[in-house]
C-alpha positions as CSV (number, residue, x, y, z in Angstrom):
1,M,-2.5,-86.3,-33.9
2,K,-0.5,-83.2,-33.5
3,W,1.8,-84.8,-30.8
4,A,2.5,-87.6,-33.3
5,E,3.6,-85.2,-35.9
6,N,5.8,-83.3,-33.4
7,L,7.3,-86.6,-32.3
8,T,8.0,-87.7,-35.9
9,E,9.6,-84.3,-36.6
10,L,11.7,-84.5,-33.4
11,Q,12.9,-88.0,-34.4
12,A,13.7,-87.0,-37.9
13,T,15.7,-84.0,-36.6
14,L,17.6,-86.3,-34.2
15,S,18.3,-88.7,-37.0
16,L,19.6,-85.9,-39.4
17,Y,21.7,-84.0,-36.9
18,S,23.1,-86.7,-34.7
19,S,24.2,-89.3,-37.3
20,T,21.7,-91.7,-35.9
21,S,19.6,-94.0,-38.2
22,L,15.9,-93.2,-38.3
23,P,14.9,-96.5,-36.7
24,E,17.4,-96.0,-33.9
25,A,16.1,-92.4,-33.4
26,M,12.6,-93.7,-33.2
27,T,13.6,-95.8,-30.2
28,I,14.8,-92.8,-28.2
29,S,12.2,-91.2,-25.9
30,A,10.7,-87.9,-26.9
31,S,12.1,-86.2,-23.8
32,D,15.6,-87.4,-24.6
33,A,15.3,-86.2,-28.2
34,K,13.9,-82.9,-27.1
35,R,16.7,-82.5,-24.6
36,F,19.2,-83.1,-27.4
37,C,17.6,-80.5,-29.7
38,D,17.3,-78.0,-26.9
39,S,20.9,-78.4,-25.7
40,R,23.4,-75.6,-26.0
41,A,25.9,-77.8,-27.9
42,F,23.2,-78.4,-30.6
43,S,22.5,-74.7,-30.8
44,D,26.2,-73.9,-31.1
45,W,26.6,-76.5,-33.8
46,R,23.6,-75.2,-35.7
47,A,25.0,-71.6,-35.5
48,S,28.4,-72.9,-36.7
49,R,26.7,-74.6,-39.7
50,E,24.8,-71.5,-40.5
51,G,28.0,-69.5,-40.5
52,E,29.6,-72.0,-42.8
53,S,26.7,-71.7,-45.2
54,K,26.9,-67.9,-45.2
55,L,30.6,-68.1,-46.0
56,Q,29.9,-70.4,-48.9
57,V,27.2,-68.0,-50.2
58,A,29.7,-65.1,-49.9
59,I,32.3,-67.0,-51.9
60,V,29.8,-67.9,-54.6
61,D,28.7,-64.3,-54.8
62,R,32.2,-63.1,-55.2
63,L,32.9,-65.7,-58.0
64,N,29.7,-64.6,-59.8
65,G,31.0,-61.0,-59.6
66,V,34.4,-62.1,-61.1
67,I,32.6,-64.0,-63.9
68,R,30.4,-61.0,-64.7
69,S,33.5,-58.7,-64.7
70,I,35.3,-61.0,-67.1
71,G,32.3,-61.1,-69.4
72,A,32.1,-57.3,-69.4
73,L,35.8,-57.1,-70.1
74,A,35.5,-59.5,-73.0
75,K,32.7,-57.5,-74.5
76,T,34.7,-54.3,-74.2
77,M,37.8,-55.9,-75.8
78,R,35.7,-57.1,-78.7
79,R,34.4,-53.6,-79.5
80,Q,37.9,-52.2,-79.8
């Protein structure tokens, strides 16, 4: 049963990350799917995507800081 779960997980990963439809990914052998997921190119791509995500989080954090600062400035100006 555990191997079936692992195979399904592997096929879903292949489908999500390789622009392959799930039915098509299900026809690919487990060894080919594992080789894809274990490849250096896939690892590099994942690292690149993680870097992009971190960059987006940093941008959102900076915008939140700007918004907070504008709010604090508006409060200060109202008091005067």
